C-alpha atoms as one frame of an Amber mdcrd trajectory, in Angstrom:
protein
 -21.889  -7.735  -2.669 -22.886  -5.509   0.221 -22.272  -2.225  -1.763 -20.152
  -0.673   1.063 -18.370   1.439  -1.592 -21.268   2.062  -4.025 -21.000   5.501
  -5.776 -17.404   5.907  -4.645 -14.434   6.220  -6.935 -11.059   4.622  -5.952
  -7.760   5.301  -7.434  -5.354   2.303  -6.843  -1.636   2.771  -7.423   0.654
  -0.258  -7.415  -1.337  -3.099  -9.065   1.462  -5.276 -10.572  -0.035  -8.732
 -10.981  -2.883 -10.945  -9.702  -0.784 -11.808  -6.685  -0.133  -8.261  -5.542
  -1.900  -6.803  -2.494  -2.968  -3.894  -4.590  -4.896  -6.243  -6.929  -6.627
  -7.938  -4.023  -7.652  -4.520  -2.711  -8.927  -3.344  -6.210 -10.967  -6.608
  -6.533 -12.537  -6.171  -3.098 -13.276  -2.496  -3.925 -14.993  -3.589  -7.067
 -16.936  -6.292  -5.244 -18.333  -3.613  -2.968 -19.418  -1.413  -5.811 -16.592
   1.106  -6.296 -15.561   2.512  -9.647 -11.865   1.848 -10.119  -9.056   3.791
 -11.640  -5.770   1.931 -11.852  -2.214   3.150 -12.671   0.918   1.600 -14.010
   4.466   2.658 -13.466   6.102   2.057 -16.905   5.358   0.871 -20.387   6.665
  -2.545 -19.394   3.730  -2.932 -16.995   1.121  -1.281 -19.212  -0.255  -4.329
 -20.902  -0.403  -6.398 -17.715  -2.209  -3.718 -15.764  -4.571  -2.930 -18.640
  -5.622  -6.650 -18.811  -6.094  -6.706 -15.079  -8.164  -3.521 -15.199 -10.397
  -4.973 -17.890 -11.022  -8.017 -15.815 -11.860  -5.856 -12.838 -14.191  -3.542
 -14.847 -11.961  -0.378 -14.112 -13.144   2.722 -15.661  -9.743   4.035 -16.563
  -6.032   3.053 -16.538  -3.360   5.820 -16.515   0.401   5.974 -16.495   1.883
   7.274 -13.257   5.550   7.415 -12.192   5.425   8.459  -8.605   9.093   9.539
  -8.749   8.113  12.283 -11.140   6.112  15.444 -10.083   5.279  15.941 -13.727
   3.793  12.450 -14.022   1.719  12.938 -10.913   0.399  16.227 -12.213  -0.564
  14.566 -15.470  -2.424  11.955 -13.471  -4.385  14.621 -11.603  -5.295  16.330
 -14.911  -6.450  13.093 -16.491  -8.744  12.283 -13.565 -11.824  13.878 -15.033
 -14.082  12.176 -12.646 -16.371  14.402 -10.535 -14.695  13.324  -7.330 -12.228
  10.767  -5.854 -13.198   9.099  -2.626 -10.428   6.735  -1.983  -6.642   6.586
  -2.889  -4.611   3.424  -2.359  -0.821   3.758  -2.332   0.706   0.391  -2.666
   4.150   1.334  -3.908   7.613   0.610  -2.492  11.028   0.016  -3.854  14.648
  -0.496  -2.792  17.565  -1.597  -4.895  18.231  -5.403  -4.743  21.776  -4.758
  -3.553  20.443  -2.877  -0.530  18.385  -5.914   0.593  21.121  -8.445   0.233
  23.980  -6.888   2.186  24.186  -5.657   5.804  22.173  -2.451   6.547  25.304
  -0.590   7.615  26.541  -0.919   4.091  23.516   0.966   2.687  24.626   3.371
   0.026  23.581   7.094   0.052  21.978   6.696  -3.276  20.061   3.516  -2.208
  18.846   5.206   0.985  17.505   8.168  -0.938  15.844   6.020  -3.628  14.092
   3.807  -1.117  12.799   6.802   0.738  11.728   8.629  -2.388   9.693   5.798
  -3.888   8.445   4.224  -0.672   7.733   7.125   1.596   7.830  10.555  -0.099
   5.661   9.327  -2.915   2.715   9.097  -0.450   3.163  12.770   0.203   3.363
  13.600  -3.445   0.361  11.472  -4.282  -1.687  13.007  -1.459  -0.810  16.559
  -2.478  -1.896  15.941  -6.013  -5.009  13.932  -5.433  -6.401  15.489  -2.183
  -7.998  18.434  -4.190  -9.962  15.789  -6.106 -11.460  14.476  -2.810 -14.004
  17.226  -2.701 -16.226  15.441  -0.178 -13.443  14.067   1.978 -12.508  10.330
   1.811  -9.750   7.935   2.632  -6.038   7.663   1.607  -4.305   4.515   2.638
  -0.854   2.936   2.162   0.771  -0.439   2.850   3.433  -0.981   5.480   5.080
  -3.907   7.212   6.420  -4.833  10.688   9.916  -4.087   9.567   9.022  -0.454
  10.116   8.867  -1.036  13.847  11.087  -4.063  14.484  14.306  -5.467  12.839
  13.423  -8.080  10.193  16.752  -9.524   8.926  17.536  -8.477   5.354  14.626
  -5.944   5.149  17.264  -3.316   5.810  16.699   0.163   4.205  13.138  -0.852
   3.308  12.326  -1.074   6.973  13.683   2.419   7.540  11.662   3.744   4.627
   8.555   2.042   5.994   9.146   3.709   9.327   9.321   7.093   7.479   6.085
   6.042   5.623   4.186   5.498   8.856   5.329   8.848  10.120   4.176  10.415
   6.914   0.705   8.854   7.545   0.425  10.598  10.862   1.451  14.096   9.637
  -0.739  13.769   6.468  -3.665  12.770   8.713  -3.172  15.912  10.710  -2.900
  18.147   7.586  -5.799  16.710   5.724  -8.147  16.085   8.600  -9.935  19.446
   8.166 -10.715  18.428   4.604 -12.348  15.267   5.968  -9.689  13.172   4.443
  -8.541  10.117   6.572  -5.046   8.731   6.091  -4.052   5.276   7.424  -1.658
   2.474   6.832  -2.261  -1.280   6.799   0.727  -3.214   8.059   0.227  -6.416
   6.239   1.805  -9.774   7.323   4.066 -11.850   5.220   2.464 -12.727   1.926
   4.003 -14.680  -0.948   4.449 -11.763  -3.428   6.984 -10.698  -5.911   8.278
  -8.194  -3.290   8.990 -10.940  -0.817  11.177 -12.772  -3.336  13.267  -9.596
  -3.647  14.408  -9.967   0.002  17.274 -12.311   0.782  15.841 -15.379   2.391
  12.463 -13.775   2.331  10.479 -16.933   1.703  11.785 -18.343   4.876   9.755
 -15.802   6.731   6.596 -17.565   5.638   7.281 -20.692   7.708   8.698 -18.667
  10.648   5.486 -16.496  10.801   3.157 -19.345  10.417   4.904 -21.096  13.308
   5.100 -18.049  15.714   1.860 -16.167  15.025  -1.135 -16.657  17.339  -3.305
 -17.772  14.421  -0.584 -20.205  13.330  -0.705 -19.075   9.644   0.461 -16.406
   7.318  -1.692 -13.605   5.959  -4.260 -13.905   3.105  -4.370 -10.985   0.713
  -8.127 -11.007   0.996  -7.844 -10.207   4.703  -5.694  -7.066   3.864  -8.260
  -6.179   1.094 -11.238  -6.400   3.437  -9.526  -4.093   5.931  -8.978  -1.661
   3.087 -12.714  -1.832   2.344 -13.399  -0.941   5.958 -11.073   2.013   5.835
 -12.518   3.256   2.558 -16.097   2.891   3.620 -18.206   4.776   6.065 -17.512
   2.051   8.584 -14.042   3.574   8.982 -15.139   7.214   9.180 -13.583   7.729
  12.644 -10.230   6.193  11.883  -7.268   8.296  10.838  -3.542   8.422  11.483
  -3.306   4.755  12.357  -1.350   1.693  11.392  -3.698  -1.362  11.352  -1.974
  -4.698  11.587  -3.382  -7.511   9.473  -0.793 -10.234  10.136  -2.340 -13.086
  12.085  -1.264 -11.439  15.307   2.472 -11.797  14.653   3.275  -8.278  15.727
   2.280  -9.045  19.358   4.812 -11.803  19.891   8.019 -11.618  21.852   8.798
 -15.210  22.256   7.132 -18.357  21.064   5.325 -20.472  23.671   7.514 -23.323
  24.916   6.466 -26.776  23.742
């Protein structure tokens, strides 16, 4: 442990299981000395997240439905810590039907839901928790290349991630005077529950490993270490950015001929 986050408190939203990116980030934060507060979305997730929190040595676990302003306000009131230094927003959702049919067939309700949970929730979380960041700090979210380029079957989630990345820039502008930095990490393809929710999603693993400069997919620990950088004083001059951690896949146009 190098104690990069010693005496810092981090609120991590979106820990679902041991294979989630949010879990890897929480574990890396704890390794670097941060005090953790985790949240869970529903009662169905409560026991799992509480067990993970116990293993991580988290100081608190709270319920938080990011689709509800009342739930977010309740989270804010329960955070009785003196200050919050880092907020990790690792939350996204789109209806399964919207990820299995052509994008042109996206329903109005499916479009609204994906944007509410995947993009607007960052705005709502930031508005509620920024006042807790009395000494400034870092807010970060998780994006994906589908925000900038067409990834087959990513559909409305790609459009929502594009909105999320735009939210990052506007929030960085608004919160900068409070010494709060806002960034996104665009993580490469990782074998998570979310990937299984995309039609033919697992095929991306082989495609990325073949095409990326590093000839492999992304390790969650690499994303987590980037999150540590952003949360620590090492990242003190970085805000409004999207940092790619994807084995270089985002730079590719065509594969090299064999």
